[in-house]
C-alpha positions in Angstrom: 23.0 1.4 -15.4 20.2 3.7 -14.4 16.8 3.3 -16.1 15.5 6.1 -18.3 12.1 7.7 -17.8 10.9 6.0 -20.9 12.0 2.6 -19.6 10.2 3.3 -16.3 7.0 4.3 -18.1 7.1 1.3 -20.3 7.5 -1.0 -17.3 4.6 0.6 -15.6 2.4 -0.1 -18.6 2.4 -3.7 -17.5 0.7 -2.9 -14.2 -3.0 -3.0 -14.4 -5.5 -1.6 -11.9 -7.1 -4.8 -10.7 -10.6 -3.3 -10.6 -10.5 -1.0 -13.6 -8.8 -3.5 -15.9 -6.5 -0.9 -17.6 -2.9 -0.2 -17.1 -2.0 2.6 -14.6 -0.3 4.8 -17.3 -3.4 4.8 -19.5 -5.5 5.6 -16.4 -3.2 8.6 -15.7 -2.4 7.2 -12.2 1.3 7.8 -12.6 1.9 11.3 -11.4 5.6 11.5 -10.8 8.8 9.6 -11.7 12.2 10.3 -10.2 15.4 8.4 -10.9 18.5 8.5 -8.7 21.0 6.0 -9.9 19.6 2.6 -9.4 16.7 3.9 -7.3 13.3 4.7 -8.9 10.7 6.7 -7.0 7.2 6.9 -8.4 4.0 8.5 -7.2 0.8 6.5 -8.0 -2.5 8.4 -7.7 -5.3 6.0 -6.8 -8.9 6.8 -8.1 -10.2 6.7 -4.5 -8.7 6.8 -1.1 -10.8 3.8 -0.2 -9.2 1.7 -2.9 -9.4 -1.9 -1.6 -6.4 -3.1 -3.6 -3.8 -0.4 -2.9 -1.3 -3.0 -1.5 -1.6 -5.1 -4.6 -1.0 -2.1 -6.9 2.1 -1.1 -4.8 3.5 -4.7 -5.0 2.8 -4.9 -8.7 4.6 -1.6 -9.4 7.6 -2.7 -7.3 7.8 -6.0 -9.1 7.5 -4.4 -12.6 10.2 -1.9 -11.9 12.6 -4.4 -10.4 12.1 -6.7 -13.4 13.0 -3.7 -15.6 16.3 -3.3 -13.8 15.7 -0.9 -10.8 17.8 -1.8 -7.8 15.5 -0.1 -5.3 11.9 1.0 -5.8 10.1 3.6 -3.6 6.3 3.8 -4.2 4.3 6.7 -2.9 0.5 6.3 -3.0 -1.8 9.3 -3.1 -5.5 9.5 -4.0 -7.8 11.8 -6.1 -11.4 10.7 -6.2 -12.6 10.6 -9.8 -15.8 12.3 -10.8 -18.2 11.2 -13.4 -17.1 12.0 -17.0 -18.2 15.3 -18.4 -18.2 18.9 -17.0 -19.2 19.4 -13.4 -21.9 22.1 -13.8 -25.4 22.9 -12.7 -26.6 21.5 -9.4 -23.8 20.9 -6.9 -20.8 21.3 -9.2 -18.6 21.1 -6.1 -19.6 17.5 -5.4 -17.8 14.8 -7.5 -20.2 11.9 -6.7 -23.8 11.8 -5.4 -24.8 8.4 -4.1 -28.4 7.6 -3.1 -29.1 5.0 -0.5 -32.6 3.6 -0.8 -34.8 0.7 0.2 -38.1 -0.7 -1.0 -39.5 -0.8 2.6 -38.7 0.7 6.0 -37.0 -1.1 8.8 -34.2 -2.7 6.9 -31.4 -0.5 8.3 -31.1 1.9 5.3 -30.1 4.9 7.4 -27.7 2.8 9.5 -26.0 1.7 6.2 -25.9 5.3 4.9 -24.2 6.6 8.0 -21.6 3.9 8.0 -20.9 4.3 4.3 -20.2 8.0 4.9 -18.1 7.3 8.0 -16.1 4.5 6.3 -15.3 6.7 3.2 -14.2 9.5 5.5 -12.0 7.2 7.5 -10.3 6.3 4.3 -9.5 9.9 3.7 -12.3 11.1 1.4 -14.2 14.4 1.8 -17.7 13.2 2.5 -21.2 14.8 3.0 -24.3 13.1 4.3 -27.7 14.3 3.5 -30.6 13.0 5.6 -33.3 12.9 3.0 -35.6 10.7 5.1 -38.0 13.6 5.5 -40.6 11.8 7.5 -38.3 9.9 9.8 -34.9 11.6 10.2 -32.6 9.4 12.3 -29.3 11.2 11.7 -29.6 13.4 14.8 -29.5 10.3 17.0 -27.0 8.3 14.9 -24.6 11.2 14.7 -25.1 12.5 18.2 -26.4 15.9 17.2 -29.9 15.9 18.8 -30.9 19.4 19.6 -27.9 20.9 17.9 -28.9 23.7 15.5 -26.8 24.1 12.4 -24.9 27.4 11.7 -26.3 29.7 9.1 -24.2 31.9 6.7 -26.2 34.5 4.7 -29.4 32.3 4.8 -27.4 29.2 3.8 -27.2 26.3 6.2 -23.7 25.2 7.1 -23.6 21.4 7.4 -22.8 20.0 10.8 -19.1 19.0 10.9 -19.3 15.9 12.9 -17.3 12.6 13.0 -15.2 13.8 10.1 -18.2 14.3 7.7 -20.4 17.2 6.6 -24.0 16.3 7.6 -27.4 18.0 7.0 -30.7 16.7 8.5 -34.1 18.1 8.7 -34.2 16.7 12.2 -32.0 19.6 13.3 -34.5 22.1 12.0 -37.7 21.0 13.6 -38.8 20.3 17.1 -37.8 17.0 18.5 -40.5 14.4 18.4 -42.7 16.6 16.2 -44.2 14.6 13.3 -43.8 16.0 9.8 -47.3 15.5 8.4 -46.7 16.6 4.8 -48.2 15.7 1.5 -45.9 14.7 -1.4 -45.4 18.2 -2.8 -44.3 19.6 0.6 -41.8 16.7 1.1 -40.6 17.3 -2.5 -40.0 21.0 -1.8 -38.3 20.4 1.6 -36.0 17.9 0.1 -35.0 20.2 -2.8 -34.4 23.1 -0.4 -32.2 21.1 1.9 -30.2 19.5 -0.8 -29.7 22.4 -3.2 -31.2 25.7 -2.3 -30.5 26.3 1.3 -27.3 24.3 2.1 -23.7 25.5 1.6 -22.1 22.2 0.7 -18.2 22.3 0.6 -16.1 20.5 -2.0 -16.9 16.8 -1.6 -15.6 13.5 -3.1 -18.9 11.8 -2.1 -22.3 13.0 -1.0 -24.3 10.1 0.5 -28.1 10.8 0.4 -30.3 8.8 2.7 -33.7 8.5 1.0 -37.0 7.7 2.5 -38.1 4.1 2.0 -40.3 3.2 -0.9 -40.6 4.5 -4.5 -42.3 7.9 -3.9 -41.7 11.6 -4.5 -38.3 12.1 -2.9 -36.4 9.4 -4.9 -38.1 10.7 -8.0 -37.0 14.3 -7.1 -33.4 13.3 -6.5 -33.1 11.5 -9.8 -34.7 14.5 -11.6 -32.5 17.1 -9.9 -29.1 15.6 -10.0 -26.9 13.4 -12.2 -26.6 10.6 -9.8 -23.3 8.6 -9.8 -25.5 5.7 -8.7 -27.8 4.2 -6.1 -27.3 1.6 -3.4 -30.3 -0.5 -2.3 -30.5 -2.0 1.2 -32.5 -5.1 2.0 -32.7 -7.8 4.6 -32.7 -11.5 3.5 -36.4 -12.4 3.9 -38.6 -12.6 0.9 -41.0 -9.8 1.9 -38.0 -7.4 2.0 -36.5 -8.7 -1.2 -39.8 -8.2 -3.1 -39.6 -4.5 -2.2 -35.9 -4.4 -2.8 -36.5 -5.5 -6.4 -39.1 -2.8 -6.8 -36.6 -0.2 -5.6 -33.9 -1.4 -8.1 -36.4 -1.4 -10.9 -37.4 2.2 -9.9 -33.8 3.5 -10.1 -33.3 1.7 -13.4 -36.5 3.2 -14.8 -35.3 6.6 -13.8 -31.9 5.9 -15.5 -30.1 6.0 -12.2 -27.2 3.5 -12.3 -27.6 0.8 -9.5 -24.2 0.5 -7.8 -25.3 -2.6 -5.9 -27.4 -4.2 -3.2 -26.4 -4.6 0.5 -27.8 -7.3 2.7 -28.3 -6.0 6.2 -29.1 -8.2 9.2 -27.7 -11.0 7.2 -27.1 -13.4 10.1 -26.7 -13.3 13.9 -23.5 -14.2 15.7 -24.1 -15.7 19.1 -21.7 -15.3 22.1 -20.2 -18.7 21.4 -19.4 -17.7 17.8 -22.1 -19.7 16.1 -24.0 -18.1 13.3 -27.8 -18.1 13.0 -29.6 -17.2 9.8 -32.6 -15.6 11.4 -34.1 -14.0 8.3 -32.7 -16.4 5.7 -29.2 -15.5 4.8 -28.2 -14.8 1.2 -31.5 -13.6 -0.3 -30.1 -10.2 -1.3 -27.1 -11.7 -3.0 -29.4 -14.0 -5.0 -31.6 -11.0 -5.9 -28.6 -9.1 -7.1 -27.6 -12.0 -9.3 -31.1 -12.3 -10.7 -31.2 -8.6 -11.4 -27.7 -8.5 -12.8 -26.5 -5.8 -10.4 -23.5 -6.0 -8.1 -23.7 -7.4 -4.6 -21.8 -5.1 -2.3 -21.7 -7.3 0.8 -23.5 -8.4 3.9 -23.7 -6.9 7.4 -24.2 -9.3 10.2 -26.4 -8.6 13.3 -24.3 -7.4 16.2 -25.5 -5.6 19.4 -22.6 -3.2 19.0 -23.9 -1.8 15.7 -27.2 -0.9 17.3 -25.6 0.4 20.5 -23.1 2.6 18.6 -25.7 4.1 16.4 -28.0 4.8 19.4 -25.1 6.4 21.2 -24.2 8.6 18.2 -20.7 7.2 17.9 -20.5 5.4 14.5 -16.7 5.3 14.4 -16.9 2.5 17.0 -18.4 0.3 14.4 -15.0 0.3 12.7 -12.9 0.0 15.9 -14.4 -2.6 18.1 -15.9 -5.9 16.9 -13.4 -7.2 14.3 -16.0 -9.1 12.2 -18.4 -6.1 12.1 -15.5 -3.7 11.2 -14.3 -6.0 8.4 -17.8 -6.4 7.0 -18.4 -2.6 6.9 -14.9 -1.8 5.6 -15.3 -4.4 2.8 -18.6 -2.9 1.7 -17.2 0.7 1.8 -14.2 -0.4 -0.3 -16.3 -2.4 -2.8 -18.6 0.6 -3.2 -15.7 3.0 -3.8 -14.4 0.6 -6.4 -17.7 0.4 -8.2 -17.9 4.2 -8.3 -14.4 4.3 -9.8 -15.4 1.8 -12.4 -18.6 3.7 -13.1 -16.6 6.9 -13.6 -13.8 5.5 -15.8 -13.7 7.2 -19.1 -13.0 5.1 -22.2 -9.7 6.8 -22.6 -7.6 9.4 -20.8 -4.4 11.4 -21.0 -1.2 9.6 -20.4 1.8 10.9 -18.3 3.9 13.3 -20.1 7.5 12.2 -19.8 9.3 15.3 -21.2 
């Protein structure tokens, strides 16, 4: 005997999202139910296309419906990135999530991480923007392969570069190459605000990744004052000197009431040609700092020549296609971050599927 819609919905209430710890009906993830005899077809809408546990959710749905009596189960997965609770109004209402990437000191690979987070989210199917807010040392023209390429302008608004599947804006495209930007704080503050809000025509985005200058100065303060951040990611290397500054950066975001989504350890270890691993900077320090600060640890990125070479060549997609260990490390961090954002944006309650 065919199952009723009510029986299907009740069976799906037993399936929990493994990251959000609520059932998929309460989370409004069940978008369609069709029954054809002994076959049940359901559409499950994930909270992010970068969901790391989509296979598990699909398996759990199939198991629950078979246990309820379905002879055959067909699960269709879609995704709709959730925004933070509350109305999307004011600055950048077309952007669901603004994520700042910062660091307590320079030279830890913050911009490299920001680029690869943006590329990884886009590869998963999300609409992603990348704002190069590192006013004094913009590196995106090199990392994205757009050196010397001027952005298009529409009615005095900059159209972000459409490159590598993301929408990117960098002050490096607006000034002469190799020209230093010798600006005092208020000038940097103004330039950042104009690029982020006033003079750029951002499209509808699931995620806007903002690469901040290192340290705890004017630009991070400006960002936190201008926008309701979904959260911040702090990048560090394992050695104590970098960790000291990493902790200061975390404390800065906390003091500004910007949620810290987690810490990433870059240059975590070096893998030699024979496969042996070498902890050049003292592996694990960032994870220990995250534990001590009670913030999430998003993962570690090993040192590989390919990562440097691909960024220098302006071809970041190769970081996800070549070296399997590097690709796995980056993909894990991207998925973990996407999961943390979904957790952050989860409302205490939501509408359930209407089964009329």
